[in-house]
C-alpha positions in Angstrom: -3.9 16.1 -7.3 -1.3 18.0 -9.4 -2.0 21.6 -10.1 -2.3 23.0 -13.7 -0.6 20.7 -16.2 1.7 21.9 -19.0 -0.5 23.2 -21.8 1.9 22.0 -24.5 1.0 18.4 -23.6 -2.7 18.6 -23.1 -3.8 18.3 -26.7 -1.4 15.5 -27.4 -2.7 13.5 -24.5 -6.3 13.9 -25.5 -5.6 12.8 -29.0 -4.9 9.3 -27.7 -8.0 7.3 -27.3 -7.9 4.4 -24.9 -10.7 2.1 -26.2 -13.4 0.8 -24.0 -13.6 -3.0 -23.9 -16.7 -4.6 -25.4 -18.4 -7.8 -24.6 -16.6 -9.4 -27.6 -13.2 -9.1 -26.0 -11.5 -12.4 -25.3 -11.7 -14.1 -21.9 -8.5 -14.0 -19.8 -7.1 -16.3 -17.1 -5.5 -13.6 -14.9 -6.2 -9.9 -14.8 -5.0 -6.8 -12.9 -7.6 -4.3 -11.7 -5.8 -1.0 -11.3 -7.6 1.3 -8.9 -6.8 5.0 -9.0 -9.6 7.5 -8.2 -12.1 4.7 -7.5 -11.1 3.4 -4.0 -14.0 1.0 -3.3 -14.9 -2.6 -3.9 -18.7 -2.1 -4.4 -20.4 -0.8 -7.6 -17.0 -0.6 -9.3 -17.2 -1.0 -13.1 -13.6 -2.0 -13.8 -13.5 -4.5 -11.0 -16.8 -6.0 -12.0 -15.7 -6.3 -15.6 -12.3 -7.9 -14.5 -14.0 -10.5 -12.3 -16.4 -11.3 -15.1 -13.7 -11.8 -17.7 -11.0 -13.4 -15.7 -10.6 -16.5 -13.4 -8.3 -14.6 -11.0 -8.0 -10.8 -10.4 -5.3 -8.9 -8.6 -6.4 -5.5 -7.3 -3.6 -3.0 -7.2 -3.1 0.7 -6.2 0.1 2.5 -7.1 1.3 5.5 -5.0 2.2 7.6 -8.0 5.5 9.3 -7.3 4.9 11.6 -10.2 1.9 13.1 -8.5 3.2 12.8 -5.0 6.4 14.6 -6.0 4.4 17.7 -6.8 3.0 18.0 -3.3 5.0 20.3 -1.0 3.2 19.5 2.3 4.4 16.2 3.7 1.2 16.1 5.8 -1.1 16.6 2.8 -4.6 15.8 3.9 -5.4 14.1 0.6 -2.7 11.6 1.0 -3.9 10.7 4.5 -7.5 10.3 3.1 -6.3 8.1 0.3 -4.1 6.0 2.6 -7.0 5.4 5.1 -9.4 4.7 2.3 -7.0 2.0 1.0 -7.0 0.5 4.5 -10.8 0.4 4.2 -10.6 -1.1 0.7 -8.1 -3.7 1.9 -10.5 -4.7 4.6 -13.3 -5.1 2.1 -11.0 -7.3 0.0 -10.1 -9.4 3.1 -6.4 -8.4 3.0 -6.0 -9.0 -0.7 -5.1 -5.5 -1.9 -1.8 -5.0 -3.5 0.0 -1.7 -3.2 3.2 -0.3 -4.9 5.2 2.9 -4.9 6.6 4.4 -8.1 5.8 5.4 -11.6 2.7 3.5 -12.8 4.0 3.5 -16.3 6.8 1.2 -15.1 5.1 -0.5 -12.2 1.8 -1.7 -13.9 3.4 -3.4 -16.9 6.0 -5.0 -14.7 3.4 -6.2 -12.3 1.2 -7.6 -15.1 4.3 -9.5 -16.4 5.1 -11.0 -13.0 1.5 -12.1 -12.4 1.1 -13.4 -16.0 -2.0 -11.2 -16.4 -3.2 -10.9 -20.0 -5.1 -7.6 -19.3 -5.2 -4.7 -17.0 -8.6 -3.3 -16.2 -9.1 0.3 -15.0 -11.7 3.1 -15.0 -11.4 6.2 -17.2 -9.7 9.3 -15.9 -9.9 12.3 -18.3 -7.5 14.6 -16.5 -4.7 15.5 -18.9 -2.0 13.9 -16.8 -4.0 10.7 -16.5 -4.6 10.4 -20.2 -0.9 10.7 -20.9 -0.1 8.1 -18.2 -2.7 5.6 -19.5 -1.5 6.0 -23.0 2.0 5.2 -22.0 0.9 2.2 -19.9 -1.2 0.9 -22.8 1.9 1.2 -25.1 4.1 -0.6 -22.6 1.6 -3.4 -22.0 1.2 -3.9 -25.8 5.0 -4.5 -26.2 4.5 -7.6 -24.0 1.2 -8.7 -25.7 -1.0 -7.4 -23.0 -4.0 -5.1 -23.0 -5.3 -2.1 -21.1 -9.1 -2.2 -20.9 -10.8 0.9 -19.6 -14.4 1.7 -18.6 -16.7 4.6 -17.7 -17.2 4.8 -14.0 -16.5 8.3 -12.5 -19.5 9.9 -14.1 -22.9 8.7 -15.5 -22.3 10.3 -18.9 -18.8 11.1 -20.1 -17.0 12.9 -22.9 -19.4 13.4 -25.9 -22.2 11.1 -24.7 -24.5 14.1 -24.0 -24.2 16.5 -26.9 -26.3 19.0 -28.9 -28.5 17.9 -31.8 -25.7 18.8 -34.0 -23.2 16.6 -32.1 -21.3 19.5 -30.6 -20.5 20.0 -26.9 -22.9 22.0 -24.9 -21.5 25.4 -23.7 -24.4 26.2 -21.3 -25.5 24.2 -18.3 -29.3 24.4 -18.5 -29.7 22.7 -22.0 -27.0 20.2 -21.0 -28.9 19.3 -17.8 -32.1 19.0 -19.7 -30.5 16.7 -22.3 -28.8 14.8 -19.5 -32.1 14.1 -17.7 -33.9 13.2 -20.9 -31.2 10.7 -21.8 -31.0 9.0 -18.4 -32.3 5.5 -18.1 -32.2 2.9 -15.3 -29.5 1.0 -17.1 -27.1 4.0 -16.9 -27.1 3.8 -13.1 -27.3 0.1 -12.6 -24.9 -1.2 -9.9 -21.8 -2.9 -11.2 -21.3 -5.9 -8.8 -17.8 -7.5 -8.7 -17.3 -11.1 -7.8 -14.8 -10.6 -4.9 -14.2 -14.3 -4.5 -12.0 -14.1 -7.6 -9.8 -11.5 -6.1 -6.4 -12.8 -4.9 -3.1 -11.3 -3.7 -0.1 -13.3 -4.8 3.4 -12.3 -3.8 5.2 -10.2 -6.4 8.4 -8.2 -6.6 6.6 -5.1 -7.7 3.8 -4.8 -5.1 3.2 -5.9 -1.5 0.0 -7.5 -0.1 -1.8 -4.9 2.1 -1.2 -1.2 2.4 2.1 0.5 2.7 2.6 2.9 5.7 2.4 6.6 5.2 6.1 6.8 6.1 6.9 4.3 3.3 5.2 6.7 0.9 7.2 9.7 2.4 4.3 11.4 4.1 3.0 12.0 7.6 -0.4 11.5 9.2 -2.7 14.5 8.9 -6.0 15.4 10.6 -9.0 15.0 8.3 -12.5 16.2 9.0 -14.5 13.2 7.6 -14.4 9.4 7.8 -12.5 7.9 4.8 -13.2 5.0 2.6 -16.4 3.3 1.5 -17.4 2.9 5.1 -17.2 6.6 5.7 -19.0 7.3 2.4 -21.9 5.0 3.2 -22.3 6.5 6.6 -22.2 10.1 5.2 -24.7 9.2 2.4 -27.1 7.6 4.8 -27.0 10.7 7.1 -27.6 13.0 4.2 -30.5 11.0 2.8 -32.2 11.2 6.1 -32.3 15.0 5.7 -32.3 15.4 1.9 -35.7 17.0 2.1 -34.1 20.1 3.6 -31.3 20.3 1.1 -33.0 22.9 -1.1 -33.5 25.3 1.8 -30.4 24.7 3.8 -27.6 24.0 1.2 -26.5 27.7 1.1 -26.4 28.1 4.9 -22.9 27.8 6.2 -24.1 27.8 9.8 -25.7 24.4 9.4 -24.8 21.0 8.0 -27.0 21.4 5.0 -24.9 20.0 2.2 -24.2 16.3 1.4 -20.5 16.6 2.2 -19.9 13.9 -0.3 -17.7 15.7 -2.8 -14.5 14.2 -1.3 -15.9 10.7 -1.6 -17.0 11.3 -5.2 -13.6 12.8 -6.0 -11.7 9.8 -4.7 -14.3 7.2 -5.7 -15.0 5.9 -2.3 -18.6 6.3 -3.4 -20.1 5.5 -6.8 -21.9 8.4 -8.5 -24.4 5.8 -9.8 -25.4 5.1 -6.2 -25.9 8.8 -5.6 -28.1 9.2 -8.6 -30.1 6.1 -7.7 -30.6 7.7 -4.2 -31.9 10.9 -5.9 -34.3 9.0 -8.1 -35.5 7.0 -5.0 -36.2 10.1 -2.9 -39.1 12.5 -3.2 -39.3 16.3 -3.0 -37.4 19.4 -4.1 -34.3 18.5 -2.1 -33.4 15.4 -4.2 -34.0 17.3 -7.4 -31.7 20.1 -6.3 -29.0 17.6 -5.3 -29.3 15.8 -8.7 -28.8 19.2 -10.4 -25.5 19.7 -8.5 -24.4 16.2 -9.6 -25.2 17.2 -13.2 -23.1 20.4 -12.8 -20.2 18.1 -11.9 -20.8 16.1 -15.1 -21.1 19.3 -17.1 -17.6 20.4 -16.0 -16.2 17.0 -16.7 -17.6 17.2 -20.2 -16.2 20.7 -20.8 -12.7 19.5 -19.7 -12.8 16.4 -21.9 -14.1 18.1 -25.0 -12.3 21.5 -24.6 -9.1 20.7 -22.7 -7.6 24.1 -23.4 -9.7 25.5 -20.5 -7.1 24.1 -18.2 -4.8 27.0 -19.1 -6.9 29.5 -21.0 -10.2 31.2 -20.2 -13.2 29.5 -21.9 -14.4 32.9 -23.2 -12.1 34.1 -26.0 -12.5 37.7 -24.9 -10.4 37.0 -21.8 -7.4 35.5 -23.6 -4.2 37.5 -23.0 -5.9 39.8 -20.5 -3.7 41.4 -17.8 -5.7 41.3 -14.5 -4.9 44.5 -12.6 -5.1 43.0 -9.1 -2.0 43.1 -6.8 0.1 40.2 -5.4 -0.3 41.8 -1.9 -4.1 41.6 -2.1 -3.9 38.0 -3.3 -1.7 37.1 -0.3 -4.1 38.8 2.1 -7.0 36.9 0.5 -5.1 33.6 0.7 -4.3 34.1 4.4 -7.9 35.2 5.3 -6.9 38.7 6.2 -9.1 40.9 4.0 -11.3 42.5 6.6 -14.4 40.9 5.1 -15.5 38.4 7.8 -17.2 35.8 5.7 -14.3 35.8 3.2 -11.7 35.5 5.9 -13.6 32.8 7.8 -14.0 30.7 4.6 -10.3 31.0 3.7 -9.1 30.2 7.2 -11.4 27.1 7.2 -10.0 26.0 3.9 -6.4 26.4 5.0 -6.9 24.5 8.2 -9.3 21.7 7.1 -9.0 21.4 3.3 -12.8 22.0 3.1 -15.0 24.9 2.1 -18.8 25.1 1.8 -19.9 25.3 -1.8 -21.6 28.7 -1.4 -18.6 30.2 0.2 -16.4 29.0 -2.7 -18.4 31.2 -4.9 -18.2 34.1 -2.5 -14.4 34.0 -2.0 -13.8 33.4 -5.7 -16.0 36.3 -6.7 -14.3 38.5 -4.1 -10.8 37.7 -5.5 -11.7 38.1 -9.1 -14.2 41.0 -8.9 -13.3 43.0 -5.7 -9.6 42.4 -5.9 -9.4 41.9 -9.7 -6.8 39.1 -9.4 -6.5 36.5 -12.1 -8.7 33.6 -11.3 -5.9 31.2 -12.1 -4.1 32.2 -8.9 -7.1 31.3 -6.8 -7.6 28.1 -8.8 -4.1 26.9 -8.0 -4.5 27.8 -4.3 -7.7 25.7 -4.1 -5.9 22.9 -6.0 -3.2 22.9 -3.3 -5.6 22.9 -0.4 -8.9 21.2 -1.3 -9.4 17.7 0.0 -12.0 17.3 -2.8 -9.9 18.9 -5.5 -11.0 17.9 -8.9 -9.5 19.6 -11.9 -12.7 19.9 -14.0 -14.9 21.2 -11.1 -12.3 23.5 -9.7 -11.5 25.0 -13.1 -15.2 25.2 -14.0 -16.2 26.8 -10.8 -13.4 29.4 -10.8 -14.1 30.4 -14.4 -17.9 30.6 -13.6 -17.2 33.1 -10.8 -14.7 35.1 -12.8 -17.1 35.4 -15.7 -14.6 33.8 -18.1 -16.0 30.3 -18.3 -18.8 28.1 -19.7 -22.2 29.3 -18.7 -20.4 31.8 -16.5 -21.9 34.3 -14.1 -22.5 37.5 -16.2 -19.6 39.9 -15.8 -21.9 42.7 -14.5 -23.1 40.5 -11.6 -20.9 41.1 -8.6 -21.5 39.7 -5.1 -21.6 42.1 -2.3 -19.6 40.1 0.3 -21.4 41.7 3.3 -24.9 41.0 1.8 -23.7 37.4 1.0 -22.5 37.1 4.6 -25.9 37.9 6.0 -27.5 35.4 3.6 -25.0 32.5 3.9 -24.2 32.8 7.5 -27.2 34.4 9.2 -26.4 33.5 12.7 -22.7 34.3 12.3 -21.6 31.1 14.1 -19.3 30.0 11.2 -17.6 33.4 11.2 -17.1 33.4 15.0 -15.6 30.0 14.8 -12.9 30.9 12.3 -12.5 34.6 13.1 -12.2 34.5 16.9 -11.4 38.2 16.9 -15.2 38.6 16.3 -16.5 36.2 18.9 -18.1 39.0 20.9 -20.0 40.5 18.0 -23.7 40.2 17.9 -25.6 38.7 14.9 -25.5 41.9 12.9 -22.1 43.3 13.9 -20.3 40.0 13.0 -21.0 40.6 9.3 -19.4 44.1 9.2 -17.6 44.9 12.5 -16.0 48.1 11.0 -19.2 50.2 11.2 -18.5 53.2 13.5 -15.1 51.7 14.3 -16.8 49.5 16.9 -14.1 46.9 16.9 -11.1 49.0 16.1 -8.1 47.8 18.1 -9.5 44.4 19.0 -7.3 42.5 16.6 -9.4 42.2 13.4 -8.0 43.7 10.3 -9.4 46.7 8.5 -10.9 46.0 5.1 -8.3 46.1 2.4 -10.6 47.5 -0.2 -14.0 49.4 -0.4 -16.5 47.1 -2.1 -18.4 50.0 -3.7 -15.3 51.4 -5.2 -14.0 48.0 -6.4 -17.4 47.2 -7.9 -17.1 50.2 -10.3 -13.6 49.2 -11.2 -14.6 45.7 -11.9 -17.5 46.8 -14.1 -15.2 49.1 -16.1 -12.6 46.3 -16.4 -15.0 43.7 -17.7 -16.8 46.1 -19.9 -13.5 47.0 -21.6 -12.5 43.4 -22.0 -15.8 42.5 -23.6 -15.7 45.4 -26.0 -12.3 44.4 -27.5 
């Protein structure tokens, strides 16, 4: 959840390799399964391995005060989603979940000592902060003769598992996706089944049985738009699979429920990515293939972050290093508030600010508008999304923004610039989404709603005038990017 980490520490963090446990590791009597971004009991790799290796397993979640301290909104929707998902997990574990509040680097080693656990089991997390945290926990555990054993779970293929014939990271999505599909086997997406009978919740000084209240954590209840936990994820997946055949034709339509809506569940691990891929392979038609392609995009951006971590702070394309973006702070603020005068952009931004959600197609539209029409540094938009998105994931957020800004891996070519009005007619043909989030335009017909400024038809009715002329800004953007790429 934290925004951009300090670049000075990223390389150091990634130089530390937390080894994956092999079948040859010794059996343990008691283990801790530390859940982080994997808030479920089913198809959970670390929990399955812990219950296989140990006679008794304590499942623990730590409300990380380092991360929570970075959040300004005490009613942050992500904290509410996590809290409710932990309630759901505790129910699945029959009240045997342990929760704690503090710095995991201190809490986890102390808890392992109190429980007499020889090993702590967890799933990989390749975000820079998480790598530093896990390296410190591993070091502290080792001082007491204990182990940290970590496993792949958040993606099907991680780090350098899918690479070019020369062993280097892919820099373009299409050959990566081709190699990903060719490498996939049934074993890669087998379900990891934990033995939940081995899960116990003994009393400790460092953690309590059951979930803390949100007020204990220092936050307030927020309204979230989807059902949390594995229960919510399963219901959402079932609903989507019933209409996956239409995914290819409806996924770009903001007026309909055409997407899976599962990115939040994948981000917080209330749903296994392996289950999603198994569902794709078990379905027929173009829709399932299209959805699998989107899941592979997610894995591509995870790979880019793990193999080229400098993208967190610097553009992937060297030409854009040390570039001064000419866009103004005023235009950025108007974009952020949904007051640009471009209906689809404003509706999408208002929806994000209110709900923590934005349709995938609209993410591309608003990002392109900020970086091409307004010529604002993509990193400003990236940070705003990091603060607002319920499904914020560093790798996907960074990758998506750089793609739209033409600075990233396999990025949109710099000379391709979305026309926001044309995009509005394509992505929101009925205009219902716009009318919902821009009530000033509720009386517009299906054509007027996309550009109400024509002939001054809606002047004086409360909707803002456009802050820029797209045709003029397009020429400025072309000149700017052409100059950058000639350097």
